[in-house]
C-alpha positions, 0 to 999 in steps of 0.5 A: 244238891245242898252243900250242907249234906256233907257239912259235919257242923250241920249234921252235929246240929241235926243229930244232937240239937235236941232231946229227940235228936240225941235219942235218934243219935243213940238209936242210930249208933245202937243199930249201927253196932247191931247191924255191923255184928249181925253182918261182920260176925258172919263174916268172921264164920263165913271163911271157916264155914265155906272151907269146912263145909264146902259149896254143896253143904253151905249151899244146902244151909243157904237154901234152907235158910231162904225157904224158912225165910218165907215163914219169917215173912208170914209171922212178921206180917207187916208189923215191922212197920205198922206196929212200930208206928202204933207204938211210937204214937201211943208210947206215952200210953201204957195201957194202949201199949200193952193192948197193941203188944198183946194183940200183935203177939197173939197174931204172930203166935197163931201165924207161927202155928200155921207156919209150922203146919205148912212146913210139915205138909211140904216135908211130907209131900215134897221129896226135894225138902223131905230128903233134908227134913232135919235141916228144915226143922232146925232152921224153923227155930229162927222163925220161933226166935223172930216171933218172940223178939219184938224188935218192932216194939223196941223201935216203936219205943225208940229204945234200941239199946236192947235189940243191940245188946241182945243181938250182940250176946246171941251173935257172939255165942253163935260165932264161938259155937261155930268154931267149937262144934263145926270141924267136918262136913258131916257137922252141917246140921249143927249150923242150923241148930246153933243159929236157931238157938241164938234167935231162941235165946234172944227172943225169950230174954227180950220178952223178959225185958219188955215185961220187967223194964217197960211194964208191959202187961199181957191182956186178952186182945179184943177181936176188933184190935186183932182185926185192926192190927191185921188191917194196918199191917196188911199192905206192908205184909203184901209188900214184904211178900213182893220184896222177898220175891226179888231178895230172899227168892233168889236163892230159893229159885236158883236152888230149884232150877240148879243145885246146892253147889251153885247156891253156895257160890251165890250165897257166898257172894250174897253174904258179903253184899248183905254185910255191906248193906247192913251198914246202910240199914240202921239209917232207915230203921232209925229214921222211920219212927221219927219220920212217922211222928215228924210227918203228923207234926210238920210235914215240911220239916219231914220233907226237908230231912228226906231230901238231905238223907236221900242225897247222903245215902245215895252218894255214899252207897254208890261210892262203896259199890264202885270200890267193892266191885273193883276189889271183888276178886281179892275180897272173894279170895280172902273171905270165901277162898279159891274154891269159890272163884265162881262167886267173883263175877256175882259179887261184881254185879250184885254189889250195886244193889247196895246203892239201889236198896239204899236209895229205894229204902229212903224213897220207899220206907221213909218217903211213901210209907212214911208220908202215908202212901202205903197202897202206892208203895205196895203196887210198885213192889208187887208189880216190880216183883212180878217183873223180876220172877219173869226176868230171873227165870229167863236170865237164869236159863241164859246166864246162870248165876250171873243172870240172878245177880243182873236181874236183882240189880235191874229190879232194885233199880227199877223200884227206885226209879219208879218210887222217885217219880211217884214222890215227884208226882205227889210233890214231895221231892 
């Protein structure tokens, strides 16, 4: 292990030694604030919501979000990485940037229409969804908001402050509105509505900023540009679907096999884990566009930086996981309340995905994808996701809530191990 990974002077030099590094530092702190708000603000509302709504209705809201999450994956396609990379490479060419932006947004618009058609059919034909159709329709607003909000564009331009500002505004409004409008169990539809409105407002304002501040013009995209963007994002899209099978699908599958109350117990613990996880994500999001550019300029420098970040993230996330595991009963009591005591063992196990995800984000996104091995990354997550589906199906029957948590940690750990050996084989690590 390199001793300099914990040397403050070393990291000060890395982060502030050049205009590029200063930009990285600014982006990192912008995304850190964003992620903190994305997960800390919900932690403010979470104790209130779970107590007002109870496990059943809170579970229904969580199940709807997990279900609608599939449509967010569909409309995001693989653009969160592929379009970010394209924008980062061509960001000094305004005409090319406008071309990329127009092509990607056109595709996302039509994928949004397709998503709503699929949702309408499922609500009409499947009683499990039809009986709570209003919740799913209201929650679908988050899909529209995600389509409108081009986070990939701001990341590619390495200008994350707008992402942070807009999300601060939307999340703050959401938090305030929860306390104003949610007072009894029957108010649960308003949770979905308020959440969607926050996404929509942020999306609309973000588009205004793109056109006004960055001078991007919408141009009718050529068919070959559409095809190119679809091709570039395909492997990431497949990977995202596969990843969802062992992330958001956990809540969805649990809901299919059990009931909303059980989903509520699991979601309560999962929200806490995601809050912690959100503090780690800015590292990956900030570094990726820089990695994409650095790899084309100096492969060895990219390799050296990858090793240092891997060590830092691995050690810090493992320590965090251990600490939260120890204090899980106290954390659940404070945040979720006594009604969610069944969430405690789930949290004690599930928290270790913070370590696993922290490591495999660096190995997978920065390592395999950043170094041009998208196909390898896709194969790994697809295979592991299929293994995960079989694993949690068995474990749910045997251990219920605990089974899902165990299966998730095993899958995330397996991905990290395979990614590591894959990079070893390619002589990157």
